[in-house]
BADRENLO-849787 format. One record per residue (C-alpha): residue number from 1; residue in three letters; x negated, y, z. Coordinates in steps of 0.001 Angstrom, whole numbers, plus 524288, in hexadecimal, padded with zeros to 5 digits. Each point is the difference from the previous one (the first is absolute). Example, Ala and Ser with C-alpha at 12.3 -4.5 7.8 and 13.67 -1.06 7.14 Angstrom:
(1,'ALA',(7CFF4,7EE6C,81E78)) (2,'SER',(7FAA6,80D70,7FD6C)) 
END
This chain:
(1,'UNK',(84A4C,F1F8C,629E0)) (2,'UNK',(803EE,802D9,7F251)) (3,'UNK',(80213,80C78,7F8E8)) (4,'UNK',(80D5A,7FA35,7FECC)) (5,'UNK',(80657,7FC8F,7F3BA)) (6,'UNK',(808E6,809C3,7FA96)) (7,'UNK',(80EC8,7FEAE,7FEC8)) (8,'UNK',(804C9,7FDEE,7F265)) (9,'UNK',(80775,80B8F,7F97F)) (10,'UNK',(80C16,7F70A,7FFD5)) (11,'UNK',(80022,80085,80E9A)) (12,'UNK',(7FECF,80ED7,80198)) (13,'UNK',(809B3,80311,7F57B)) (14,'UNK',(80D0F,804BF,803D9)) (15,'UNK',(80BD6,7F6FA,7FE21)) (16,'UNK',(804DC,80A03,7F5C1)) (17,'UNK',(7F407,7FCFA,7F70B)) (18,'UNK',(7FDC9,7F438,7F7C7)) (19,'UNK',(7F40D,7F81A,80526)) (20,'UNK',(7F36C,80157,7F7F3)) (21,'UNK',(7FB87,7F40E,7F874)) (22,'UNK',(7F541,7F70D,8058E)) (23,'UNK',(7F615,8067A,7F696)) (24,'UNK',(80429,80E3B,8041F)) (25,'UNK',(7FFDB,7FBF6,80EE6)) (26,'UNK',(7F22B,7FA34,7FE73)) (27,'UNK',(7FABC,80C3E,7F918)) (28,'UNK',(80607,808CE,80A64)) (29,'UNK',(7F9C1,7F7AD,80AF0)) (30,'UNK',(7F2F5,80119,7FA2D)) (31,'UNK',(801A3,80EDA,7FE21)) (32,'UNK',(80428,80159,80E5B)) (33,'UNK',(7F46F,7F811,804CE)) (34,'UNK',(7F67B,80779,7F838)) (35,'UNK',(804F2,80CB8,805B4)) (36,'UNK',(7FCE8,7FB3B,80DC1)) (37,'UNK',(80E09,80215,80568)) (38,'UNK',(80104,7F216,80535)) (39,'UNK',(7F70C,7F9F8,80A22)) (40,'UNK',(7FE9E,7F836,80C68)) (41,'UNK',(7FAC9,802DA,80D83)) (42,'UNK',(7F915,7F775,80973)) (43,'UNK',(808A9,7F968,80A2D)) (44,'UNK',(8063D,80AD4,807A8)) (45,'UNK',(8005F,7F916,80D3F)) (46,'UNK',(809A1,8031E,80B06)) (47,'UNK',(7FB89,7F64E,809BB)) (48,'UNK',(7F3EA,7F6ED,80184)) (49,'UNK',(805C4,7F4D1,80804)) (50,'UNK',(7F5FA,7F5A5,8040C)) (51,'UNK',(80A30,7F63B,80518)) (52,'UNK',(80B55,7FF85,7F68C)) (53,'UNK',(80D72,7F95E,8033C)) (54,'UNK',(7FB6D,7F396,7F903)) (55,'UNK',(7F367,7FF16,807DA)) (56,'UNK',(7F7AC,805D1,7F47A)) (57,'UNK',(7FB1A,80D56,7FCF0)) (58,'UNK',(80B6A,808A7,7FB83)) (59,'UNK',(7FEDB,80DE7,7FB92)) (60,'UNK',(80999,80954,7FAF7)) (61,'UNK',(7FED0,80885,7F3E0)) (62,'UNK',(808F6,80922,7F7C9)) (63,'UNK',(7FAF3,7FA44,7F2D9)) (64,'UNK',(7F96D,7F256,8015A)) (65,'UNK',(8045D,7F2F4,803DC)) (66,'UNK',(7F913,7F35C,7FF66)) (67,'UNK',(7F2A9,7FBD5,80578)) (68,'UNK',(7F329,806A8,7FFBF)) (69,'UNK',(7F31E,7F97D,8040F)) (70,'UNK',(7F851,80AD8,805C8)) (71,'UNK',(7F2A0,7F8DB,8016C)) (72,'UNK',(7F831,7F560,7F925)) (73,'UNK',(7FEE3,7F3BF,808B2)) (74,'UNK',(7F2D2,7FC44,7FAB0)) (75,'UNK',(7FA27,80CF5,80098)) (76,'UNK',(7FE5D,801A4,7F120)) (77,'UNK',(80A3C,80753,7F6FE)) (78,'UNK',(80CBC,7FCA2,7F92D)) (79,'UNK',(7FE31,7FCD4,7F134)) (80,'UNK',(80D9F,7FB71,7FCF5)) (81,'UNK',(80E6F,7FFD2,80462)) (82,'UNK',(80A5C,7F752,7F911)) (83,'UNK',(80DB4,7FAE7,80237)) (84,'UNK',(80C64,7FC4F,7F856)) (85,'UNK',(80D92,80479,801E5)) (86,'UNK',(80DAF,7FF63,7F9CF)) (87,'UNK',(80516,80C0F,7F9E6)) (88,'UNK',(80BA3,804C3,8088D)) (89,'UNK',(80CE5,80601,7FA66)) (90,'UNK',(7FFB8,80D01,807A1)) (91,'UNK',(80CD8,80606,8052C)) (92,'UNK',(80394,80E81,80141)) (93,'UNK',(80273,80430,80E4B)) (94,'UNK',(809D3,80977,7FB8F)) (95,'UNK',(8016A,80EB1,7FCBB)) (96,'UNK',(7FDF0,7FE7D,7F16C)) (97,'UNK',(7F18C,80334,8003A)) (98,'UNK',(7F4B3,7FA36,7F984)) (99,'UNK',(7F8E8,7F69F,809B4)) (100,'UNK',(7F464,7F74B,7FF1E)) (101,'UNK',(7F633,7F6FC,806D8)) (102,'UNK',(7F34F,7FA7E,7FC63)) (103,'UNK',(7F933,7F2E3,8033F)) (104,'UNK',(7F037,80003,7FE83)) (105,'UNK',(7F34B,7F98B,8044F)) (106,'UNK',(7F44A,807F0,8024A)) (107,'UNK',(7F2D2,802AB,805C5)) (108,'UNK',(7FE5C,80B99,8094C)) (109,'UNK',(80882,80B30,8023C)) (110,'UNK',(80242,7FF01,80E6C)) (111,'UNK',(7F53E,80189,80951)) (112,'UNK',(7F845,80323,7F332)) (113,'UNK',(80764,80A67,7F99E)) (114,'UNK',(7F684,80582,7F684)) (115,'UNK',(8036D,7F52C,7F5CC)) (116,'UNK',(8092E,7F5A8,7FCCA)) (117,'UNK',(7FFD5,7F5E8,7F4D7)) (118,'UNK',(80DEE,7FAB4,7FEF3)) (119,'UNK',(80A2D,7F9B9,7F687)) (120,'UNK',(80ECC,7FDBC,800C5)) (121,'UNK',(80D2D,8008F,7FB35)) (122,'UNK',(80A9D,80AED,80243)) (123,'UNK',(80E0C,7FC92,80216)) (124,'UNK',(80955,80C16,7FB1E)) (125,'UNK',(80E3A,80070,801A3)) (126,'UNK',(80B18,80A00,7FDC8)) (127,'UNK',(80D63,7FA47,8020E)) (128,'UNK',(7FFFD,7F3C1,7F769)) (129,'UNK',(7F433,80482,7F78D)) (130,'UNK',(7F3DD,7F876,80452)) (131,'UNK',(7F1DD,800ED,7F9E5)) (132,'UNK',(7F291,7FAA0,802A0)) (133,'UNK',(7F30C,80633,7FDE2)) (134,'UNK',(7F1DA,7FAB9,801E3)) (135,'UNK',(7F444,807F4,802F5)) (136,'UNK',(7F229,80077,80447)) (137,'UNK',(7F8BE,80A7F,807F0)) (138,'UNK',(7F2BE,80350,8053D)) (139,'UNK',(80395,80A90,809D0)) (140,'UNK',(7FDA6,80C1B,8001B)) (141,'UNK',(80357,7FFB0,7F1E5)) (142,'UNK',(80E88,7FDAA,7FD23)) (143,'UNK',(80660,7F36C,7FB3D)) (144,'UNK',(80053,7FAF8,7F1C9)) (145,'UNK',(80AEB,7F79B,7FAEA)) (146,'UNK',(7FCBF,7F33A,7F9BA)) (147,'UNK',(805F2,7FDA8,7F26D)) (148,'UNK',(8037E,7F228,7F97A)) (149,'UNK',(805F6,7FA02,80C14)) (150,'UNK',(80E67,800C0,804FA)) (151,'UNK',(80794,7FAF8,80B1A)) (152,'UNK',(80DA8,7FB44,803CF)) (153,'UNK',(804DC,7FCBF,80D60)) (154,'UNK',(7FC93,7F230,803C4)) (155,'UNK',(7F36B,8001F,7F8B9)) (156,'UNK',(7F3C7,7FA8C,806C8)) (157,'UNK',(7F49D,809AB,7FF52)) (158,'UNK',(7F213,7FE2A,8034D)) (159,'UNK',(7F760,80B80,80344)) (160,'UNK',(7F203,80252,8047F)) (161,'UNK',(7F564,80A11,80115)) (162,'UNK',(7F187,7FC2D,7FF09)) (163,'UNK',(7F52B,80967,803BB)) (164,'UNK',(7F34C,7FD3B,7F914)) (165,'UNK',(7F969,80A29,80703)) (166,'UNK',(803EC,80C4E,808B8)) (167,'UNK',(802DC,807D0,7F398)) (168,'UNK',(804D4,7F647,7F5F1)) (169,'UNK',(80A94,7F5E2,80032)) (170,'UNK',(80B7A,7F99C,7F821)) (171,'UNK',(80E4C,7FFA6,8021D)) (172,'UNK',(80799,7F3D7,7FB74)) (173,'UNK',(80E6D,7FDE0,7FE6B)) (174,'UNK',(806D2,7F3BA,7FA2D)) (175,'UNK',(80E3B,7FD62,7FE56)) (176,'UNK',(80062,7F164,80236)) (177,'UNK',(80DEE,7FE87,7FB04)) (178,'UNK',(7FDCE,80674,7F2A8)) (179,'UNK',(7F167,7FD61,7FDD4)) (180,'UNK',(7FC28,80E5F,7FE7F)) (181,'UNK',(7F3C5,803D9,80649)) (182,'UNK',(7F83A,80D6A,800EB)) (183,'UNK',(7F3C2,803FB,80609)) (184,'UNK',(7F7F8,80CAF,800F7)) (185,'UNK',(7F146,8023F,8035E)) (186,'UNK',(7FEC7,80C3A,80871)) (187,'UNK',(7F4C5,8086F,80434)) (188,'UNK',(7FFCB,80BAE,80952)) (189,'UNK',(7F6AA,80928,8064C)) (190,'UNK',(807AF,7FEB1,80CEF)) (191,'UNK',(7FA0D,7F3C6,80668)) (192,'UNK',(80759,7F59C,806CC)) (193,'UNK',(7FC23,7FD32,80ED5)) (194,'UNK',(8053F,7F1DD,7FCAE)) (195,'UNK',(80508,7FF71,80EDF)) (196,'UNK',(80EAE,7FF6C,7FD39)) (197,'UNK',(807C8,7F538,7FA03)) (198,'UNK',(80F41,8019E,7FDE0)) (199,'UNK',(80C6D,7FA59,7FBFE)) (200,'UNK',(80991,80BAA,7FFE2)) (201,'UNK',(80E54,8042C,7FC61)) (202,'UNK',(7FEA9,80EAE,7FFA2)) (203,'UNK',(80939,80B25,7FF42)) (204,'UNK',(7F7D0,808ED,7F747)) (205,'UNK',(7FED2,80DED,7FD93)) (206,'UNK',(80435,807BB,7F39B)) (207,'UNK',(8002A,80EED,7FE6C)) (208,'UNK',(7FB74,80328,80D20)) (209,'UNK',(80938,7F68D,8077B)) (210,'UNK',(8038B,7F27D,80269)) (211,'UNK',(809AC,7FA38,7F6AA)) (212,'UNK',(80D2D,7FB02,805A5)) (213,'UNK',(7FC9B,7F275,804D5)) (214,'UNK',(8079B,7F52A,7F93D)) (215,'UNK',(80514,7F40A,80617)) (216,'UNK',(7F684,7F622,7F9B5)) (217,'UNK',(80511,7F412,8073D)) (218,'UNK',(7F557,7F772,8033B)) (219,'UNK',(7F23A,7FF87,7FA1E)) (220,'UNK',(7F774,7F45C,80414)) (221,'UNK',(7F1B7,7FFDA,7FC0C)) (222,'UNK',(7FC80,7F2E3,7FF0C)) (223,'UNK',(7F25A,7F9F8,7FDF8)) (224,'UNK',(7FB32,80BA1,806F3)) (225,'UNK',(7F111,7FFE8,80055)) (226,'UNK',(7F4CB,809C3,8022D)) (227,'UNK',(7F25D,7FBF1,7FBED)) (228,'UNK',(7F2FF,80592,8059D)) (229,'UNK',(7F383,8024B,7F986)) (230,'UNK',(7FAC8,7F49E,80844)) (231,'UNK',(808D7,7F769,7F8AC)) (232,'UNK',(809C1,7FE2C,80B33)) (233,'UNK',(80EFC,80038,7FE92)) (234,'UNK',(80976,804A3,80A1F)) (235,'UNK',(80ED6,8018B,80124)) (236,'UNK',(80882,80A53,80575)) (237,'UNK',(80170,7F9D7,80D38)) (238,'UNK',(7F399,8077F,803A8)) (239,'UNK',(8069B,80CED,7FCF5)) (240,'UNK',(808DF,80A4C,8052B)) (241,'UNK',(80E9A,8002C,7FD7B)) (242,'UNK',(805CB,80D7B,7FC1E)) (243,'UNK',(80EA0,80362,7FFA7)) (244,'UNK',(805B7,80B4F,7F937)) (245,'UNK',(806F4,80980,808FD)) (246,'UNK',(806D9,80C9C,7FAE7)) (247,'UNK',(80865,809D4,807D6)) (248,'UNK',(8002C,7F620,80B99)) (249,'UNK',(80515,7F4B0,7F7DC)) (250,'UNK',(7F869,7F3AF,7FE48)) (251,'UNK',(80197,7FC8A,7F17B)) (252,'UNK',(7F70E,7F446,7FE9F)) (253,'UNK',(7FC1E,7F375,80755)) (254,'UNK',(7F380,7F8AE,7FDAD)) (255,'UNK',(7FBC7,7F209,80299)) (256,'UNK',(7F348,7F8EE,7FC6C)) (257,'UNK',(7F873,7F340,8016F)) (258,'UNK',(7F325,7FAC4,7FA83)) (259,'UNK',(80441,80143,7F117)) (260,'UNK',(80B15,80938,7FF14)) (261,'UNK',(8056B,80DAD,80385)) (262,'UNK',(80F77,801AE,80042)) (263,'UNK',(805EE,80DCD,7FFDC)) (264,'UNK',(80E0A,801AD,80129)) (265,'UNK',(808B0,80BB3,7FE2A)) (266,'UNK',(80A0E,800FE,80BB5)) 
END
């Protein structure tokens, strides 16, 4: 549940203004993050449904969609969560407003809401203007942008978070298509519970409200794996599916198996 990544200034500029350069957008995103105006919230559940339409657990939330494992099968704690996905080409749902969605992996943030270690990529769109931002975060601190890595639609991205203890860990993102790779060690005084593992597409919060949710198409988290401190690995099929529902409309659908999670905008 990330302190969601900020929309670039190009997306919030009016059509009467020239879009800022990439360097200007990057500077302004950093300034906005540092001011604390953008953040994420835990999953805001509408329904907890123990027998979903596909025979699996299926919950509804206003801001999270994907799969959350809410307990550790071997009784230890989650130490890493990883996956690979193809960067989508987001589409505006109309109205001319800036819209966004974010795909990430993380540890904690659901039943354990006091801390979250996560990393991911934001998809931003306004009209035909599309941009991507990558970030890392240890909630309750806000998100920080990675530099030195870029993305285009169709790129293959690998991402993971590794908790070396309850108060320290590392976020990793690699663009397998262009060879760029970044990582960031993180420490926090807010200890992880290490009881949740997540693969999520999120409608994140900025300036006190959720950003308009972009049509992100489909995100499939392939090779989705969560590892425990006991050395065991588990797939998302032991977790709970969550769909995003806003204003009575279901905006996503989720499917999963032993190694993947697919989230589709509908």
